[in-house]
C-alpha positions as CSV (number, residue, x, y, z in Angstrom):
1,X,-25.2,8.4,7.3
2,X,-24.0,5.8,4.8
3,X,-20.8,4.0,5.3
4,X,-17.9,5.1,3.1
5,X,-16.6,2.4,0.7
6,X,-13.4,0.7,1.7
7,X,-12.9,-1.0,-1.7
8,X,-13.4,-0.5,-5.4
9,X,-13.4,-3.3,-8.0
10,X,-13.4,-1.9,-11.5
11,X,-11.9,-2.7,-14.9
12,X,-9.4,-5.3,-13.9
13,X,-8.4,-3.1,-10.9
14,X,-9.1,-3.8,-7.2
15,X,-8.2,-1.3,-4.5
16,X,-8.9,-1.4,-0.9
17,X,-8.2,0.2,2.5
18,X,-8.6,-1.9,5.6
19,X,-7.8,-2.1,9.3
20,X,-7.5,-5.8,9.2
21,X,-4.3,-7.9,8.8
22,X,-3.4,-8.2,5.0
23,X,-3.6,-11.5,3.4
24,X,-1.1,-12.1,0.6
25,X,-2.8,-15.1,-0.9
26,X,-6.1,-13.3,-1.2
27,X,-4.5,-10.4,-3.0
28,X,-2.7,-12.9,-5.3
29,X,-5.9,-14.7,-6.0
30,X,-7.6,-11.4,-7.1
31,X,-5.2,-11.0,-10.0
32,X,-4.9,-14.7,-10.9
33,X,-5.8,-15.2,-14.7
34,X,-5.3,-18.1,-17.1
35,X,-3.9,-15.6,-19.6
36,X,-1.2,-14.5,-17.2
37,X,2.2,-16.0,-17.3
38,X,3.4,-13.9,-14.3
39,X,2.2,-12.6,-11.0
40,X,4.3,-10.2,-9.0
41,X,3.5,-9.4,-5.4
42,X,5.0,-6.7,-3.3
43,X,4.6,-6.7,0.4
44,X,5.7,-3.7,2.4
45,X,6.3,-4.5,6.0
46,X,7.1,-2.6,9.2
47,X,10.8,-2.8,10.0
48,X,12.1,-2.5,13.5
49,X,14.3,0.7,13.0
50,X,14.6,3.9,11.1
51,X,18.0,5.6,10.8
52,X,19.3,3.5,13.7
53,X,16.4,4.3,16.0
54,X,14.2,1.4,17.3
55,X,10.7,1.6,15.9
56,X,7.8,0.4,18.1
57,X,5.1,0.5,15.3
58,X,3.7,2.4,12.5
59,X,0.2,4.1,12.4
60,X,-1.5,4.9,9.1
61,X,-4.4,7.1,8.5
62,X,-6.1,8.2,5.2
63,X,-8.7,10.4,3.7
64,X,-10.4,7.2,2.4
65,X,-12.7,8.5,-0.4
66,X,-10.0,10.4,-2.1
67,X,-7.3,7.7,-1.4
68,X,-9.4,5.0,-3.0
69,X,-10.0,7.2,-6.1
70,X,-6.3,7.9,-6.3
71,X,-5.4,4.2,-6.0
72,X,-7.9,3.4,-8.7
73,X,-6.6,6.0,-11.0
74,X,-3.0,4.7,-10.5
75,X,-4.1,1.2,-11.1
76,X,-6.0,1.9,-14.3
77,X,-3.0,3.8,-15.7
78,X,-0.6,0.9,-14.8
79,X,-2.9,-1.7,-16.4
80,X,-3.2,0.3,-19.6
81,X,0.5,1.2,-19.9
82,X,1.9,-2.3,-19.1
83,X,-0.9,-4.5,-20.7
84,X,-1.7,-6.2,-17.4
85,X,-4.4,-8.7,-16.9
86,X,-5.1,-7.2,-13.4
87,X,-3.8,-5.3,-10.4
88,X,-4.8,-5.3,-6.8
89,X,-3.6,-2.7,-4.3
90,X,-4.5,-3.0,-0.6
91,X,-3.2,-0.6,2.2
92,X,-3.6,-1.2,5.8
93,X,-4.8,1.6,8.1
94,X,-4.4,2.0,11.9
95,X,-1.6,0.4,13.9
96,X,0.8,-2.0,12.0
97,X,3.2,-3.8,14.4
98,X,6.8,-4.8,13.5
99,X,7.0,-7.5,10.9
100,X,3.4,-7.1,9.6
101,X,2.4,-5.8,6.2
102,X,1.1,-2.4,5.6
103,X,0.6,-2.6,1.8
104,X,0.2,-5.4,-0.7
105,X,0.3,-4.8,-4.5
106,X,-0.2,-7.7,-6.9
107,X,-0.1,-7.5,-10.7
108,X,-0.6,-10.2,-13.3
109,X,0.6,-10.0,-16.9
110,X,1.2,-12.3,-19.8
111,X,5.0,-11.9,-19.3
112,X,7.3,-11.3,-16.3
113,X,9.0,-8.2,-17.5
114,X,5.7,-6.2,-17.7
115,X,4.7,-7.6,-14.3
116,X,8.0,-6.6,-12.6
117,X,8.0,-3.1,-14.0
118,X,4.3,-2.5,-13.3
119,X,4.5,-3.6,-9.7
120,X,7.4,-1.2,-8.9
121,X,5.7,1.6,-10.7
122,X,2.5,1.0,-8.9
123,X,4.2,1.1,-5.5
124,X,6.2,4.3,-6.2
125,X,3.1,6.0,-7.5
126,X,1.1,4.9,-4.5
127,X,3.7,6.2,-2.1
128,X,4.0,9.5,-3.9
129,X,0.3,10.2,-4.6
130,X,-2.2,8.3,-2.4
131,X,-3.7,10.2,0.5
132,X,-2.3,8.0,3.3
133,X,-0.2,9.3,6.1
134,X,2.3,7.4,8.3
135,X,3.2,8.0,12.0
136,X,6.3,6.3,13.1
137,X,6.3,5.5,16.8
138,X,9.8,5.0,18.4
139,X,10.7,3.0,21.5
140,X,11.1,5.3,24.5
141,X,10.1,8.5,22.7
142,X,7.3,10.1,20.8
143,X,6.2,9.7,17.3
144,X,7.0,11.3,14.0
145,X,4.6,12.0,11.1
146,X,6.2,11.1,7.9
147,X,5.3,11.5,4.2
148,X,4.5,7.9,3.1
149,X,7.8,7.8,1.2
150,X,11.2,6.2,2.0
151,X,13.6,8.5,3.8
152,X,11.5,11.6,3.9
153,X,12.1,13.8,7.0
154,X,9.2,13.8,9.5
155,X,8.1,16.1,12.1
156,X,8.4,15.1,15.8
157,X,5.3,15.3,17.8
158,X,4.5,15.1,21.5
159,X,2.9,11.7,22.1
160,X,1.4,12.8,25.5
161,X,-1.1,15.1,23.9
């Protein structure tokens, strides 16, 4: 059986899913261009609490073939609408400990305003549409599956099964 792709690089858009630590400089370098006057990087990290409860770690899973296609579709749309030079979107899968990055999104544009707006839109579209799921593990109790969106209510699961 052939391995499923973990990245797509097409039309000024780079998207990837990985179980490895994310490297901000590598993502920035993917969008670097002599025509760009601005590069914006967003790094989403695992925080140590949610609603006052201590978080142990996050665990991400994905349906990779569809997630990559969705990430590419979002990226192409953002490039076209904001006149970007390039975009890179990399999401980490598996266990992401406190303080480590789970997603990096970098955009480059001729001017900063387009870069700022595009970066935020890319993040929000990714969180809303990409087929990545998050399990939040709490200290001293089980985990909760959450939509990959800020503040969405999750469902408690029994971590012993």
